[in-house]
C-alpha positions as CSV (number, residue, x, y, z in Angstrom):
1,W,14.4,-66.6,-81.4
2,W,10.8,-67.4,-80.5
3,G,10.4,-68.4,-84.4
4,S,13.1,-71.0,-83.7
5,A,11.6,-72.0,-80.5
6,K,8.2,-72.5,-81.9
7,A,9.2,-74.5,-84.7
8,L,11.6,-76.6,-82.8
9,R,8.8,-77.5,-80.0
10,E,6.7,-78.4,-83.0
11,N,9.2,-80.9,-84.1
12,G,8.7,-82.5,-80.7
13,C,12.3,-81.2,-79.6
14,E,13.1,-80.4,-75.7
15,V,13.8,-76.7,-76.1
16,I,15.5,-74.4,-73.8
17,L,15.7,-70.8,-74.3
18,I,18.5,-68.8,-72.7
19,D,18.1,-65.0,-72.8
20,G,19.7,-62.3,-71.0
21,L,16.4,-60.2,-70.6
22,P,14.6,-60.2,-67.1
23,D,11.6,-61.6,-68.8
24,P,11.8,-62.5,-72.5
25,T,8.3,-63.9,-72.3
26,G,6.6,-60.6,-71.8
27,S,4.4,-61.4,-69.0
28,K,5.5,-59.0,-66.6
29,P,5.6,-55.2,-68.2
30,Y,9.0,-53.2,-67.5
31,L,8.5,-50.2,-65.5
32,T,10.0,-47.2,-64.7
33,P,10.9,-46.3,-61.0
34,M,7.8,-44.5,-60.7
35,G,6.1,-48.0,-61.9
36,K,4.8,-46.8,-65.4
37,P,5.2,-48.7,-68.6
38,F,8.2,-48.5,-70.9
39,E,9.0,-50.3,-73.9
40,A,12.5,-49.7,-75.7
41,G,11.9,-48.6,-79.2
42,T,8.5,-48.0,-80.9
43,R,8.7,-50.7,-83.8
44,G,6.1,-50.6,-86.6
45,F,4.1,-53.5,-88.4
46,W,4.5,-52.7,-92.1
47,K,2.0,-54.2,-94.7
48,D,4.2,-57.4,-95.6
49,Y,4.4,-59.2,-92.4
50,P,2.5,-62.3,-93.6
51,N,4.5,-64.5,-91.1
52,V,3.9,-62.3,-88.4
53,E,0.3,-61.9,-89.1
54,K,-0.2,-65.6,-89.6
55,M,1.1,-66.7,-86.3
56,M,-1.1,-63.9,-84.4
57,A,-4.1,-65.5,-86.1
58,D,-3.0,-68.8,-84.9
59,L,-2.9,-67.6,-81.8
60,D,-6.3,-66.2,-81.5
61,V,-4.6,-62.8,-81.3
62,D,-7.1,-59.8,-82.3
63,I,-5.2,-57.7,-84.5
64,T,-7.9,-55.1,-85.0
65,K,-7.5,-55.0,-81.2
66,V,-3.7,-55.3,-81.1
67,L,-2.7,-52.9,-83.8
68,T,-3.9,-49.6,-85.2
69,P,-5.3,-49.6,-88.2
70,F,-2.7,-48.1,-91.2
71,R,-1.9,-44.7,-90.0
72,A,0.0,-41.9,-91.6
73,S,3.6,-40.6,-90.6
74,S,4.7,-36.9,-90.6
75,F,8.5,-35.4,-91.2
76,F,9.6,-32.5,-89.7
77,S,12.4,-30.4,-89.8
78,P,13.7,-27.2,-88.4
79,Y,11.6,-25.5,-90.9
80,G,8.3,-27.2,-90.3
81,L,6.4,-30.1,-91.9
82,E,8.6,-31.6,-94.7
83,A,6.3,-34.3,-96.0
84,T,3.7,-36.9,-94.9
85,A,4.2,-40.4,-95.9
86,P,-0.2,-41.3,-96.3
87,V,-2.2,-44.4,-95.9
88,F,-1.7,-45.7,-99.7
89,S,-4.1,-48.7,-99.5
90,D,-7.0,-46.1,-98.3
91,S,-5.9,-43.6,-101.0
92,S,-9.0,-42.5,-103.2
93,L,-6.4,-43.0,-106.1
94,P,-6.4,-46.4,-108.1
95,Q,-3.7,-48.7,-107.4
96,L,-1.1,-48.6,-110.1
97,P,2.1,-50.1,-111.1
98,S,4.9,-49.4,-109.0
99,P,6.3,-46.7,-108.8
100,L,3.7,-44.5,-110.3
101,G,1.6,-45.2,-107.8
102,Q,3.8,-43.9,-105.2
103,V,4.5,-40.5,-107.2
104,F,0.7,-40.0,-107.8
105,A,-0.5,-40.4,-104.6
106,T,2.4,-38.3,-102.8
107,F,2.2,-35.7,-105.3
108,S,0.6,-33.2,-102.8
109,N,2.3,-34.9,-99.8
110,F,5.7,-33.1,-100.0
111,K,5.4,-29.5,-98.2
112,R,8.7,-28.4,-99.1
113,L,10.9,-30.3,-101.4
114,P,10.6,-29.1,-104.9
115,V,9.3,-31.1,-107.5
116,Q,12.6,-31.1,-109.5
117,D,14.2,-32.6,-106.6
118,R,11.9,-35.1,-106.0
119,V,12.0,-36.5,-110.0
120,T,15.6,-37.1,-109.5
121,M,14.4,-40.4,-107.4
122,A,14.1,-41.6,-110.7
123,G,17.7,-42.5,-110.7
124,L,17.2,-45.5,-108.5
125,L,14.9,-47.1,-110.6
126,Y,17.7,-48.5,-112.7
127,A,19.6,-49.8,-109.4
128,M,16.2,-51.4,-108.2
129,L,16.6,-53.5,-111.2
130,D,20.3,-54.3,-110.9
131,F,21.3,-54.7,-107.6
132,T,20.1,-58.1,-107.0
133,R,20.9,-59.4,-110.5
134,D,23.2,-62.1,-108.9
135,E,25.4,-62.8,-105.7
136,K,28.6,-60.8,-107.4
137,T,26.5,-58.0,-108.1
138,F,24.8,-57.8,-105.0
139,E,28.4,-57.8,-103.1
140,A,29.8,-54.9,-105.7
141,Y,26.5,-52.9,-104.3
142,D,27.6,-53.7,-100.7
143,R,30.9,-52.5,-101.0
144,M,29.4,-49.0,-102.2
145,T,28.1,-46.4,-99.6
146,A,24.5,-45.7,-100.4
147,H,26.0,-41.8,-100.4
148,E,28.1,-42.8,-103.3
149,L,25.0,-44.7,-105.1
150,F,23.1,-41.7,-104.9
151,L,25.6,-39.6,-106.5
152,R,26.2,-42.1,-109.5
153,M,22.3,-42.3,-109.9
154,G,22.0,-38.5,-109.9
155,L,19.9,-38.1,-106.9
156,S,19.9,-34.1,-105.8
157,K,21.7,-33.2,-102.5
158,R,18.0,-31.9,-101.1
159,L,16.4,-34.9,-101.6
160,V,18.9,-36.8,-100.1
161,D,19.2,-34.3,-97.3
162,D,15.6,-33.5,-96.5
163,F,14.2,-37.5,-96.9
164,I,16.1,-40.1,-97.8
165,R,18.8,-39.5,-95.1
166,P,16.3,-39.0,-92.3
167,T,14.6,-42.1,-93.5
168,L,17.9,-44.2,-93.6
169,L,18.5,-42.9,-90.4
170,V,15.5,-44.0,-88.6
171,G,15.0,-47.5,-90.9
172,L,18.8,-48.5,-90.7
173,F,20.2,-46.4,-87.9
174,K,22.9,-44.6,-90.0
175,P,23.3,-42.1,-92.5
176,P,23.8,-42.9,-96.2
177,E,27.6,-42.2,-96.3
178,E,28.1,-45.2,-93.5
179,L,25.5,-47.7,-94.9
180,S,25.8,-50.3,-97.3
181,A,24.4,-49.4,-100.8
182,A,22.8,-52.9,-101.3
183,V,21.0,-52.7,-97.6
184,A,19.8,-49.2,-98.1
185,M,18.2,-50.5,-101.8
186,E,16.6,-53.5,-100.1
187,L,15.2,-51.3,-97.6
188,L,14.1,-48.6,-100.0
189,Y,12.4,-51.4,-102.1
190,Y,10.9,-53.3,-99.3
191,Y,9.2,-50.7,-97.6
192,A,8.7,-48.0,-100.5
193,L,8.8,-49.2,-104.1
194,A,7.9,-52.6,-104.2
195,H,4.5,-52.2,-104.2
196,Q,2.3,-48.5,-104.0
197,D,1.1,-49.6,-100.5
198,S,4.3,-51.0,-99.1
199,F,4.7,-48.3,-96.5
200,D,1.4,-48.7,-94.7
201,V,2.2,-49.0,-91.2
202,R,0.5,-49.6,-88.1
203,W,1.6,-49.7,-84.3
204,V,0.7,-51.5,-81.2
205,A,-2.9,-50.0,-79.9
206,E,-2.8,-52.4,-76.7
207,K,0.2,-52.4,-74.1
208,T,3.3,-53.0,-75.7
209,I,4.6,-55.6,-78.2
210,A,6.0,-57.7,-75.2
211,E,3.0,-58.2,-73.6
212,S,0.2,-58.1,-76.4
213,I,2.3,-60.2,-79.1
214,V,5.2,-61.9,-77.5
215,N,3.8,-63.2,-74.3
216,P,0.6,-65.1,-76.0
217,L,3.4,-66.9,-78.0
218,A,5.5,-67.4,-75.1
219,R,2.2,-68.7,-73.3
220,S,1.3,-71.2,-76.0
221,L,5.3,-72.7,-76.1
222,T,5.4,-72.7,-72.2
223,Q,2.1,-74.7,-71.5
224,G,0.5,-77.7,-72.5
225,E,2.2,-80.6,-74.1
226,N,6.1,-80.6,-74.1
227,P,6.8,-76.8,-72.8
228,I,9.7,-75.2,-73.5
229,T,12.4,-73.9,-70.8
230,V,12.8,-70.4,-70.5
231,M,16.0,-69.3,-68.6
232,P,15.8,-65.3,-68.1
233,G,18.5,-62.9,-66.9
234,C,21.1,-65.4,-68.3
235,F,24.2,-65.1,-70.7
236,V,26.1,-67.6,-72.5
237,N,29.9,-67.5,-72.1
238,K,31.1,-70.3,-74.1
239,L,29.9,-73.2,-76.5
240,T,31.5,-76.7,-76.4
241,L,32.2,-78.7,-79.2
242,D,33.0,-82.6,-79.5
243,D,35.5,-84.3,-81.9
244,N,32.7,-84.4,-84.5
245,N,32.4,-80.7,-84.7
246,K,29.2,-80.6,-82.8
247,V,27.9,-78.5,-80.3
248,T,27.3,-80.2,-77.2
249,G,27.2,-77.9,-74.5
250,L,27.5,-74.7,-73.4
251,S,28.1,-72.4,-70.1
252,Y,26.3,-69.4,-68.8
253,T,26.2,-67.2,-65.8
254,Q,23.1,-65.5,-64.5
255,R,22.7,-61.7,-64.2
256,G,24.4,-60.6,-60.9
257,S,26.5,-63.8,-60.4
258,N,29.9,-64.8,-61.1
259,E,29.2,-68.3,-60.8
260,E,29.3,-70.3,-64.1
261,S,26.9,-72.9,-64.8
262,T,26.6,-75.5,-67.7
263,L,24.1,-77.4,-70.1
264,E,25.4,-80.6,-71.6
265,G,23.8,-83.0,-73.8
266,L,23.0,-80.4,-76.8
267,D,21.7,-81.9,-79.9
268,A,21.5,-78.3,-81.6
269,C,21.9,-74.7,-80.8
270,V,20.5,-71.7,-82.6
271,L,22.3,-68.3,-82.0
272,S,19.8,-65.9,-82.1
273,L,22.4,-62.8,-81.2
274,G,23.4,-59.2,-82.4
275,A,27.0,-58.5,-83.4
276,K,27.4,-57.3,-79.5
277,G,26.2,-60.8,-78.3
278,M,27.8,-62.8,-81.1
279,R,31.5,-60.9,-79.6
280,A,30.9,-62.2,-76.3
281,V,29.9,-65.9,-77.3
282,V,32.8,-66.6,-80.0
283,G,35.3,-64.4,-78.1
284,G,34.7,-67.1,-75.2
285,S,34.6,-70.2,-77.4
286,P,37.7,-70.5,-79.4
287,E,37.2,-73.8,-80.5
288,V,34.1,-72.0,-82.4
289,A,36.3,-69.3,-83.5
290,K,38.8,-72.1,-85.1
291,R,36.3,-74.1,-86.6
292,A,33.4,-71.2,-88.0
293,P,35.6,-68.6,-89.1
294,E,32.2,-67.2,-90.5
295,L,31.3,-66.2,-86.7
296,S,34.5,-64.9,-86.1
297,A,33.9,-62.4,-88.9
298,A,30.3,-61.5,-87.8
299,A,31.8,-61.1,-84.3
300,A,34.2,-58.2,-85.4
301,L,31.1,-56.3,-87.2
302,G,30.1,-53.2,-85.6
303,N,26.9,-51.9,-84.2
304,I,24.8,-48.8,-83.1
305,D,23.9,-46.9,-80.0
306,V,20.3,-46.2,-79.5
307,M,18.3,-44.0,-76.6
308,S,14.8,-44.4,-75.7
309,V,13.0,-41.7,-73.7
310,R,9.1,-41.7,-72.4
311,I,7.8,-38.3,-71.4
312,W,4.3,-38.0,-69.7
313,L,3.1,-34.4,-69.7
314,D,0.5,-32.1,-68.1
315,K,-1.9,-31.7,-70.8
316,Y,-3.0,-33.2,-74.0
317,V,-1.4,-31.9,-77.1
318,D,-3.1,-32.7,-80.4
319,C,-1.1,-33.5,-83.9
320,E,-2.1,-34.5,-87.1
321,N,0.0,-37.9,-86.9
322,P,0.9,-40.2,-83.9
323,A,3.8,-41.1,-85.6
324,N,6.9,-38.5,-86.8
325,V,10.3,-38.2,-87.8
326,L,12.6,-35.6,-87.0
327,A,15.0,-34.6,-89.7
328,S,18.0,-32.5,-90.3
329,F,18.1,-30.8,-86.9
330,P,21.7,-29.8,-85.8
331,E,20.6,-30.8,-82.3
332,L,20.4,-33.9,-83.0
333,R,24.2,-34.5,-83.0
334,G,24.0,-36.7,-86.4
335,A,21.5,-39.2,-85.1
336,G,18.0,-40.2,-86.4
337,G,14.7,-39.1,-84.2
338,T,11.6,-40.2,-84.0
339,F,8.3,-39.1,-81.6
340,F,5.3,-41.1,-81.2
341,L,2.2,-39.6,-79.3
342,L,0.9,-42.8,-77.6
343,D,-2.2,-41.3,-76.3
344,Q,-3.4,-40.9,-80.2
345,I,-2.2,-44.5,-80.6
346,Q,-3.3,-46.4,-77.4
347,P,-7.1,-46.1,-76.0
348,D,-6.0,-47.1,-72.6
349,Q,-4.7,-44.0,-71.0
350,E,-4.6,-45.2,-67.4
351,Y,-2.5,-48.1,-68.6
352,L,0.0,-45.6,-70.2
353,W,0.1,-43.7,-66.9
354,G,1.0,-46.9,-64.8
355,G,-2.5,-47.0,-63.0
356,E,-2.2,-43.0,-62.2
357,E,-5.0,-40.5,-63.1
358,P,-4.2,-39.6,-66.8
359,Q,-3.0,-36.0,-67.1
360,G,-2.0,-35.5,-70.7
361,T,-0.1,-36.9,-73.6
362,V,2.4,-39.5,-73.4
363,L,5.4,-39.6,-75.6
364,A,7.9,-42.1,-77.0
365,C,10.8,-40.6,-78.3
366,D,13.9,-42.5,-79.9
367,F,17.2,-41.6,-81.0
368,Y,19.0,-44.0,-83.3
369,N,23.0,-43.8,-84.1
370,S,22.8,-42.0,-80.7
371,G,26.4,-41.9,-79.6
372,A,26.6,-38.1,-79.6
373,V,23.4,-37.0,-78.2
374,A,23.6,-39.8,-75.7
375,T,26.5,-38.2,-73.8
376,L,23.8,-35.8,-72.7
377,G,22.6,-36.0,-68.9
378,D,19.0,-37.5,-68.9
379,E,17.7,-34.0,-67.8
380,D,19.2,-32.3,-70.8
381,V,17.9,-35.0,-73.2
382,V,14.1,-34.2,-71.7
383,K,15.2,-30.7,-72.3
384,L,16.5,-30.9,-76.0
385,L,12.9,-32.8,-76.7
386,M,10.6,-30.5,-75.0
387,E,12.6,-27.1,-75.5
388,K,13.8,-27.6,-79.2
389,L,13.0,-30.5,-81.3
390,I,9.3,-31.1,-80.7
391,P,8.2,-27.9,-80.4
392,S,9.9,-26.8,-83.5
393,A,7.5,-29.8,-85.2
394,V,4.4,-29.2,-83.3
395,P,4.4,-25.6,-81.5
396,A,1.6,-26.6,-79.3
397,F,4.2,-28.6,-77.1
398,K,5.6,-25.3,-75.9
399,E,2.7,-25.1,-73.8
400,A,3.1,-28.6,-71.9
401,K,5.1,-29.2,-68.6
402,V,6.6,-32.5,-68.1
403,V,5.2,-34.3,-65.3
404,D,7.6,-37.6,-65.4
405,S,10.2,-39.0,-67.8
406,F,12.7,-41.8,-68.1
407,V,15.7,-42.2,-70.5
408,Q,17.2,-45.4,-71.2
409,R,20.7,-46.0,-73.2
410,Y,21.5,-48.9,-75.3
411,P,25.0,-48.9,-76.3
412,G,26.1,-51.1,-79.5
413,A,22.3,-52.6,-79.2
414,V,21.2,-52.5,-82.8
415,T,23.4,-54.4,-86.1
416,W,25.1,-52.1,-88.3
417,F,24.7,-52.9,-92.2
418,S,28.2,-50.8,-92.9
419,P,29.7,-50.9,-96.5
420,G,31.2,-54.4,-97.3
421,S,29.6,-56.0,-94.2
422,Y,27.3,-58.5,-96.2
423,K,30.4,-61.4,-96.5
424,S,30.8,-61.1,-92.9
425,R,27.3,-61.2,-91.7
426,P,26.4,-64.5,-90.2
427,P,24.9,-67.4,-92.1
428,L,22.2,-69.5,-91.6
429,E,23.9,-72.5,-91.5
430,T,27.3,-72.4,-90.2
431,S,30.4,-74.8,-90.9
432,I,29.3,-76.6,-87.5
433,S,26.5,-78.8,-88.6
434,N,24.4,-78.6,-85.6
435,L,24.9,-74.6,-85.1
436,V,22.3,-72.3,-86.9
437,C,22.0,-68.4,-86.7
438,A,18.9,-66.4,-86.6
439,G,18.1,-62.8,-86.4
440,D,17.5,-60.0,-88.9
441,W,20.8,-59.7,-89.9
442,V,21.3,-63.1,-90.8
443,R,22.4,-64.2,-94.5
444,M,19.8,-66.9,-95.4
445,G,21.2,-68.0,-98.8
446,E,18.9,-70.2,-100.7
447,R,16.2,-69.7,-98.1
448,E,16.3,-65.7,-98.6
449,H,13.2,-64.1,-97.7
450,G,11.5,-60.5,-99.1
451,A,11.5,-59.1,-96.0
452,K,14.3,-57.0,-95.5
453,G,16.5,-54.6,-93.2
454,L,15.8,-54.3,-89.5
455,C,12.5,-55.7,-89.1
456,Q,10.5,-58.1,-87.1
457,E,9.3,-60.0,-89.8
458,R,12.7,-60.8,-91.2
459,A,13.8,-61.6,-87.6
460,Y,10.7,-64.1,-86.9
461,V,11.1,-65.8,-90.4
462,S,14.9,-66.4,-89.6
463,G,14.0,-68.2,-86.4
464,L,11.8,-70.4,-88.3
465,E,14.4,-70.9,-91.1
466,A,17.1,-71.7,-88.6
467,A,14.7,-74.7,-87.3
468,N,13.9,-75.6,-91.0
469,S,17.3,-75.9,-91.6
470,L,18.1,-78.2,-88.7
471,A,15.0,-80.6,-89.6
472,R,15.7,-80.6,-93.4
473,R,19.2,-81.8,-92.6
474,G,18.3,-84.7,-89.9
475,V,19.9,-83.0,-87.2
476,L,16.8,-83.4,-85.2
477,G,16.7,-87.1,-85.5
478,G,13.6,-88.6,-86.6
479,S,12.1,-85.1,-86.4
480,K,12.1,-83.6,-89.7
481,K,8.5,-81.1,-89.9
482,V,9.3,-78.0,-91.7
483,H,7.7,-75.1,-90.5
484,E,5.5,-73.1,-93.1
485,V,7.2,-69.8,-94.2
486,I,4.8,-67.3,-96.1
487,P,6.6,-65.5,-98.8
488,V,6.0,-61.4,-99.3
489,R,4.2,-60.5,-102.5
490,E,5.8,-61.1,-105.7
491,D,7.4,-58.4,-107.4
492,E,5.1,-56.6,-109.8
493,Q,5.6,-57.7,-113.3
494,Q,7.0,-54.7,-114.8
495,V,9.9,-55.0,-112.0
496,Q,9.9,-58.8,-113.0
497,L,10.5,-58.0,-116.6
498,G,12.9,-55.1,-116.0
499,R,15.1,-57.2,-114.1
500,Q,15.0,-59.9,-116.6
501,V,16.3,-57.4,-119.7
502,N,18.6,-55.8,-117.5
503,S,20.1,-59.2,-116.8
504,G,20.3,-60.2,-120.4
505,I,21.6,-57.1,-121.7
506,M,24.5,-57.0,-118.5
507,G,25.1,-60.6,-119.0
508,V,26.0,-60.3,-122.8
509,L,27.8,-57.0,-121.8
510,G,29.9,-59.2,-119.4
511,R,30.7,-61.8,-121.8
512,V,32.6,-59.4,-124.2
513,G,34.5,-58.0,-121.3
514,L,32.3,-54.5,-120.5
515,A,31.6,-54.4,-116.7
516,S,29.2,-52.4,-115.3
517,P,29.7,-48.6,-115.2
518,W,27.6,-48.3,-112.1
519,V,29.4,-50.7,-109.6
520,R,32.8,-52.7,-109.4
């Protein structure tokens, strides 16, 4: 939403941002009942985030202070360390064409997965060349589950169970059998296969994302000439349309109140909502549901539960890498799990302890697809982490005691890219001329961007493109300034060539009535 707010304000528009968060500007940190800082989810910043990085540079936000250097990550199972994802750009090995570079750079990083299982990953190379061949092919891959694709492409069960499944659980928040094969391929390509160093990631080194990145942007937009208006703690209930099929107003309520208020005289509206929010707005707007059936379809899509936990310990525990994935633990009850040692990421220990005297390690733990594990009580969730999951990965945690903890559940908070969901995801431009959509689940059509999956770069770019769409089509009157959108790095030459050859061959086969043997 900040992307669209930024681009619209730069067009001279009067912008009103309505958000359910108590403070969407990040000016006040979210604190636990004990006064310690807390943020839902620990989100990384990957190598190909050019628009987010440009935005930070324009705001004079020092990336070297706000973000860590690129850091390695570890994957743990009940049997110990499974694999380490290295920092490819710092590797002593030469930069090689993808995927050869990744193969050579990680040859010794898998600790338990046999080579004969790892080489079956090559089965995905054809899918990588084929799944974006055209819209029809993409939709065919989208109808298939990722699990079925992996079977057809010959990936070994152990490779999927020990590495790809946990990767998808923490990347798209669902296991392969519940995910679109097309979106799973988008994620694997964007984060791992596009370039040797695509998986390089860094983390927030100073406070929270809201305070260190969102707030500087919010300050720049709410101050100076033509400041935007921010309405925190508010929820839109209904959109009002006129006879010309345009949004002209909306009604909303404030958190904790049943009194409905209205905004009238709107020239345009950007819906920056997930499936849960879309369901609420479209469900309360029967005229929108009638005139924009694509939004009704989006409102019917599913979503995913997540849970975040922060734990403060009485001693410091050392760990090879501060970012870690938990894989194949039965105790996860089908969830994906991560744990981060914030004290190894952020130098300001006093901040992590809310101004108290620092005593030890501060853990940020997240569960994705958390519906089953979230039924446990808060105390049992903390015990599960500290007595079973984390000590199985790093035994030294057995000696640490919990000083304080905080657990938050977020039911239905994240988009579920289920098989067949692509056609139902909201489009950038809707059937209502002055109503556009933003968010990482939005289909951007001709403005499609290379950032994929659940990622901050895609969310930000979609906001910019939503505003750009209004400007290009003259919805903003005389304001037609189009905000720059930076593409990600081009596909490597061997990928471009492979896609051209595959497209040519499949085109010939299609003309003689031979369909793809992989997808229908």
